[in-house]
Structures are given as C-alpha cells and as structure tokens.
C-alpha positions as CSV (number, residue, x, y, z in Angstrom):
1,M,171.0,170.2,133.6
2,L,170.3,173.1,132.1
3,R,170.7,171.6,128.9
4,R,167.4,169.5,129.5
5,L,165.7,172.3,131.5
6,L,165.8,174.4,127.9
7,Q,164.9,171.6,125.9
8,L,161.8,170.9,128.6
9,Y,160.6,174.5,127.7
10,I,161.5,175.2,124.2
11,G,159.1,171.7,123.6
12,L,157.1,173.1,126.0
13,S,156.6,176.2,124.1
14,L,156.5,174.6,120.9
15,Y,153.8,172.5,121.9
16,G,151.5,175.4,122.8
17,L,152.3,176.8,119.3
18,S,151.3,174.2,117.9
19,T,147.8,174.1,119.3
20,A,147.3,177.6,118.0
21,M,148.2,176.5,114.7
22,F,145.7,173.7,114.9
23,V,143.0,176.5,116.1
24,R,143.7,178.9,113.6
25,A,143.9,176.1,110.9
26,D,140.2,175.5,112.0
27,L,140.4,172.1,110.1
28,G,140.3,169.7,113.2
29,A,142.8,169.0,116.1
30,D,143.9,166.1,118.3
31,P,141.7,165.2,120.0
32,W,142.4,166.6,123.9
33,N,142.3,170.3,121.9
34,V,139.3,169.2,120.1
35,F,138.0,168.9,124.2
36,H,139.5,171.8,125.1
37,L,138.4,174.1,122.0
38,G,135.1,172.8,123.2
39,V,134.9,173.2,126.6
40,A,136.1,177.0,125.2
41,K,133.3,177.2,123.3
42,L,131.4,176.7,125.8
43,L,132.7,179.1,128.9
44,T,133.4,181.6,126.7
45,M,137.3,181.3,127.6
46,D,140.5,181.5,126.5
47,I,141.5,177.8,124.0
48,G,145.3,178.6,127.0
49,T,143.1,179.0,130.3
50,V,140.9,176.2,129.7
51,M,143.8,173.8,128.7
52,I,145.9,174.7,132.1
53,I,142.5,174.6,134.4
54,T,142.1,170.3,132.6
55,G,145.6,169.7,133.4
56,A,145.1,170.8,137.2
57,L,142.0,168.6,137.5
58,V,143.6,166.0,135.7
59,L,146.5,165.6,138.0
60,L,143.9,165.5,140.7
61,F,143.0,161.5,138.8
62,W,147.0,161.0,139.3
63,I,146.1,160.7,143.7
64,P,144.2,157.4,143.2
65,I,146.6,155.8,140.9
66,R,149.7,156.7,142.9
67,Q,151.8,159.4,140.1
68,R,154.2,161.7,141.1
69,P,154.1,164.5,139.6
70,G,158.1,166.0,138.5
71,L,159.3,169.7,137.0
72,G,157.9,168.0,133.2
73,T,154.5,168.1,135.0
74,I,153.8,171.1,136.7
75,S,155.6,173.0,133.7
76,N,152.9,171.4,131.3
77,V,150.0,172.3,133.1
78,I,151.3,176.2,132.8
79,V,153.6,177.0,130.4
80,I,151.6,175.2,127.2
81,G,148.5,176.6,127.5
82,L,150.2,180.6,128.5
83,A,152.4,179.6,124.9
84,A,148.7,178.7,123.3
85,D,147.0,182.1,123.8
86,A,150.5,183.8,123.4
87,A,150.6,182.2,120.0
88,L,147.2,182.8,119.5
89,S,147.3,186.5,119.8
90,L,150.4,187.3,117.6
91,M,149.1,184.3,114.9
92,P,146.9,185.8,112.5
93,T,143.3,184.4,111.1
94,L,144.1,182.7,107.6
95,E,141.4,182.8,104.8
96,T,142.2,180.9,102.0
97,L,141.9,176.6,102.2
98,P,145.7,175.7,101.0
99,A,146.9,178.0,103.9
100,R,144.7,176.3,106.3
101,G,145.6,173.0,105.0
102,A,149.5,174.1,104.9
103,L,149.2,175.1,108.6
104,L,147.4,172.1,110.1
105,V,150.1,169.9,107.8
106,L,153.0,171.9,109.6
107,A,151.0,172.1,113.0
108,V,151.4,168.1,113.3
109,I,155.2,168.1,112.8
110,V,155.6,170.8,115.5
111,N,153.5,168.9,117.7
112,A,155.6,166.0,116.6
113,L,158.9,167.6,118.0
114,A,157.6,169.3,120.5
115,T,156.9,166.3,121.9
116,G,159.8,165.0,121.8
117,M,161.8,167.8,122.7
118,Y,159.6,167.6,125.9
119,I,159.4,163.7,126.6
120,G,163.1,162.9,125.9
121,A,164.1,166.5,128.2
122,G,163.1,163.3,131.4
123,F,161.1,165.2,134.0
124,G,158.1,163.9,133.8
125,A,155.4,162.4,131.9
126,G,152.5,165.3,131.3
127,P,149.3,165.4,133.4
128,R,147.9,162.9,130.5
129,D,150.0,160.8,129.4
130,G,150.5,160.0,133.2
131,L,147.3,159.9,133.5
132,M,147.5,156.9,130.3
133,T,150.5,154.9,132.5
134,G,149.5,155.7,135.9
135,I,146.0,153.8,134.5
136,H,147.7,150.5,133.0
137,A,149.7,150.8,136.2
138,R,147.6,150.2,138.2
139,T,145.1,147.8,136.2
140,G,147.6,146.0,133.9
141,W,145.1,147.6,131.5
142,S,147.3,147.8,127.8
143,V,148.7,151.2,127.0
144,R,146.6,151.1,123.8
145,S,143.1,150.4,125.0
146,V,143.8,153.4,127.5
147,R,144.8,155.8,125.5
148,T,142.7,154.4,122.9
149,A,140.5,155.3,125.5
150,I,140.7,158.3,127.4
151,E,141.0,160.2,123.5
152,V,137.7,158.6,122.6
153,S,135.6,159.8,125.3
154,V,137.5,163.7,125.2
155,L,137.4,163.7,121.5
156,L,133.5,162.5,122.0
157,I,132.4,165.0,125.3
158,G,134.3,168.4,122.6
159,W,132.7,167.3,119.8
160,L,129.4,167.3,121.9
161,L,131.0,171.1,122.6
162,G,131.4,172.3,119.8
163,G,135.2,171.9,119.4
164,T,136.5,171.2,116.1
165,V,136.4,167.7,114.0
166,G,137.8,167.2,111.0
167,V,140.6,166.1,108.5
168,G,143.1,167.2,110.8
169,T,141.7,165.4,113.5
170,V,142.3,162.2,111.4
171,L,145.2,163.5,110.2
172,Y,146.6,163.9,113.5
173,A,145.9,160.3,114.7
174,L,147.4,158.6,111.3
175,A,150.6,160.4,111.7
176,I,151.7,161.4,115.1
177,G,152.6,158.6,116.4
178,P,155.3,157.9,113.6
179,L,156.6,161.3,113.4
180,I,156.9,161.4,117.6
181,Q,158.5,158.0,117.2
182,I,161.1,159.6,114.6
183,C,161.3,162.7,116.8
184,L,162.2,161.3,120.5
185,P,165.4,159.6,119.6
186,W,167.1,162.9,118.4
187,F,166.2,164.6,122.4
188,R,166.1,161.9,124.5
189,H,168.0,162.1,127.2
190,T,171.1,159.7,127.9
191,P,172.7,159.8,131.0
192,R,176.4,160.9,130.8
193,V,178.6,157.4,132.0
194,K,182.0,157.6,134.4
195,P,184.7,156.1,132.2
196,A,186.1,153.2,134.8
197,S,189.0,153.9,136.6
198,P,192.0,151.9,135.2
199,A,191.9,150.3,138.6
200,E,188.3,149.6,137.5
201,V,189.5,147.8,134.4
202,V,192.1,146.2,135.7
203,S,189.6,143.8,138.9
C-alpha cells in the first residue's frame, strides 16, 4: 500500500511538472492544458489554480453518469495543480528554440511516465479520464470517439481563449498513446496471489 501511495503522488507531481515544462517550452501543449492556459490568460490566474478548479468542476459531471471518485481522483484534482505552480515558480523561462524544443520533448516523455505511474497505482481515474470512461459506459459510444470529442472540444475552447497551440500539440497527440502503452506495464499494480495450501492443492 505504501509503495502504491508513493507511486500515486510521485506520478501526480511529475504530471504537474510536465505541465510546467509545456508552459515554459511555449510551443503548444496537450488539449486540456491548452484549455487551462486559455482560461488562465482570460482570468489572469495561475494555471495550477485553473487546473484545480477545472478538475473540481469536471467531477460534477460525474454525478449524472454515476461515476465514483477514488483517492487518486481527489488527489489528481489537488496535487497536479499545486505541483504545476510550484514547478513554474522554480523553472526559468527559456529563450532559444533548441532549448525549448528539447524541453517540449522531455515534457511529453515525463507526462507519459507520470500517467503510467498514477494510473498504475490503481487508486482511481483522474476527473478527465473518468468523464471519458463514464460517458462510454453510459452511452456505449467508443472510448476513442468520446475521448476525441472531449479533447477536440477543450482544445478549440482553449485556443479561442488564447491557449498555446503548436507543434507541441501535434507531438503530444501522436506520441502520448504509444508512450503510455510502453510505460503503463512498468507501474501497473498487480495484487499478490496467496499461495495455495497443500490441502487446497490436493483437493
């Protein structure tokens, strides 16, 4: 249990770090962070604060689709935003394009590792992923269709609000799926199976 908790919170913290890296690279971000950046610019708020508020609001949509949050869900709402703001306060702004490009690539890799860690810990989906799986369960629509519809919607809204869309957005879309597929088995929690007793073997 302790190992899983450490994995959960390290993963969520790294996810917040990857968000800060996308922001500092300033070459485009994943759809949800484009949305967060757009709202943050509109309301002149820290992106971490916007992430926390957005996560809490998304949880309200869980009610009609009868999703139940877990420890990982609530932690996701709070920890990622706090970690993103903390990382941004320590991370300098980069001026050169090669440095920003390298930071962008690293952001995608860190994001995949973080996703594998917090999902693999097995404490429940984040609010955004839970919304996707809940809609899929209630409507029967494919996960791919639901995820695409949600992410295209938040991307467009974020872009209209002034969020940064660019090569990083495309790179994330192409690379994140395969990277998570590689990373998730490294961190997936598998319950220990109790060895059968001699009597159970005989029977």
